[in-house]
C-alpha positions as CSV (number, residue, x, y, z in Angstrom):
1,M,129.5,113.8,134.9
2,K,125.6,113.8,133.2
3,R,123.9,112.2,135.4
4,N,124.3,115.4,138.0
5,L,123.2,117.7,135.5
6,T,120.5,115.7,134.6
7,I,119.2,116.0,138.3
8,I,120.5,119.8,138.9
9,A,118.5,120.5,136.4
10,L,115.3,118.5,137.1
11,I,115.6,120.6,140.7
12,V,115.9,124.3,138.9
13,I,112.8,123.7,137.0
14,I,111.3,122.0,139.7
15,A,111.9,125.4,142.2
16,S,111.7,127.2,139.6
17,V,107.9,125.6,139.2
18,N,107.2,127.1,142.4
19,I,108.3,129.8,142.7
20,V,106.6,130.7,139.5
21,G,103.5,129.2,141.4
22,W,103.8,130.9,144.4
23,M,104.2,135.2,142.7
24,F,100.9,134.0,140.6
25,Y,98.8,132.8,143.8
26,A,100.3,136.0,145.9
27,A,99.2,138.1,143.4
28,N,95.4,137.0,143.0
29,T,94.0,136.2,145.8
30,A,91.2,139.1,144.6
31,I,87.3,137.0,144.8
32,V,85.4,137.3,142.4
33,T,81.9,136.5,142.0
34,I,80.8,134.3,138.8
35,D,77.5,135.6,138.1
36,L,74.9,132.7,135.5
37,L,72.3,135.3,134.0
38,G,72.3,137.8,136.9
39,M,72.5,134.5,140.0
40,A,75.5,134.5,142.0
41,V,76.6,130.8,142.0
42,I,80.5,130.7,144.1
43,E,83.1,133.7,144.6
44,V,86.4,131.6,143.8
45,T,89.6,133.1,144.6
46,V,91.7,134.3,141.1
47,W,93.8,132.0,141.3
48,K,92.1,129.1,142.3
49,L,89.5,129.9,139.1
50,A,92.6,130.7,136.9
51,L,93.4,126.7,137.3
52,S,90.0,125.3,137.5
53,A,89.7,126.9,134.4
54,F,93.8,125.3,132.6
55,A,92.9,122.4,134.6
56,L,89.9,121.9,132.4
57,G,91.5,122.7,129.3
58,A,94.2,119.9,130.0
59,V,91.1,117.6,129.9
60,I,89.2,118.6,127.3
61,M,92.4,118.2,125.0
62,L,93.5,114.7,126.2
63,L,89.4,114.1,126.0
64,I,90.3,115.4,122.4
65,A,93.8,113.3,121.8
66,T,92.7,110.3,122.5
67,F,89.7,109.9,120.5
68,L,92.5,111.6,117.7
69,G,94.5,108.9,118.9
70,L,92.1,105.5,118.7
71,R,90.0,106.6,114.5
72,G,94.0,106.9,113.9
73,L,94.9,103.7,114.8
74,E,91.5,102.4,113.6
75,L,92.4,104.5,110.4
76,R,95.2,102.6,110.3
77,R,94.3,99.0,110.8
78,R,91.8,99.5,108.4
79,Y,94.4,100.9,105.8
80,R,96.9,97.6,106.9
81,K,93.4,95.2,106.5
82,T,93.0,96.6,102.6
83,I,96.8,96.7,101.6
84,R,96.8,92.6,102.8
85,R,93.9,92.2,100.6
86,L,95.6,93.7,97.6
87,E,98.4,91.7,97.8
88,S,97.1,88.0,97.8
89,E,95.0,89.9,95.1
90,L,98.2,90.8,93.5
91,H,99.4,87.9,94.1
92,Q,96.9,86.0,93.0
93,L,97.5,88.2,89.7
94,R,100.7,87.2,89.0
95,S,100.7,83.0,89.4
96,L,97.9,82.5,86.5
97,P,99.3,81.5,83.6
98,L,100.3,83.6,80.8
99,S,98.5,83.1,77.0
100,S,99.9,83.1,74.1
101,D,96.2,84.2,72.7
102,P,95.5,87.6,73.9
103,G,91.9,86.4,73.2
104,A,91.8,83.6,75.6
105,A,89.1,84.8,78.5
106,I,91.5,85.0,81.9
107,A,91.1,82.6,85.1
108,G,89.8,79.7,82.5
109,E,86.4,81.1,81.3
110,G,85.4,79.3,77.5
111,D,89.1,77.2,78.9
112,A,86.0,74.0,77.8
113,D,84.8,75.6,74.6
114,R,88.1,76.4,73.3
115,L,88.7,72.6,74.3
116,E,86.0,70.9,72.4
117,A,86.6,73.3,68.6
118,A,90.3,72.4,68.8
119,P,90.7,69.8,65.3
120,T,92.3,67.0,67.2
121,P,95.6,65.9,65.3
122,E,94.1,62.6,63.2
123,A,91.2,65.3,62.4
124,A,94.6,68.0,61.4
125,A,95.9,64.9,59.3
126,G,93.1,64.2,57.0
127,G,91.8,61.5,58.9
128,Q,95.3,59.5,58.3
129,R,97.8,58.0,60.8
């Protein structure tokens, strides 16, 4: 039932477009001369001129939409790449060991100096065992 209604609606739309097209053609059969800087370039009927202008506008809009779509795809790719990089950096920061010393350097800077300066348990006990 739904398929039959879709087919009937499609037939009605196609017939309506044809009727309107024929009415436009019949009302615009006059011939006009296109002048560019005073020179008669071409003589064409109004309906052909209107149809050509519509088609040219549609092609221009299609090119603009394609350009904007490709630009959007490129931006989306760049943003995904940045998100992946930032997520990996966040993962690396989360996996760093916690330090009990608030003045300790991040990512192990100066760890060797701190280990050398730390007293051994024997030295802390005064050299006695």
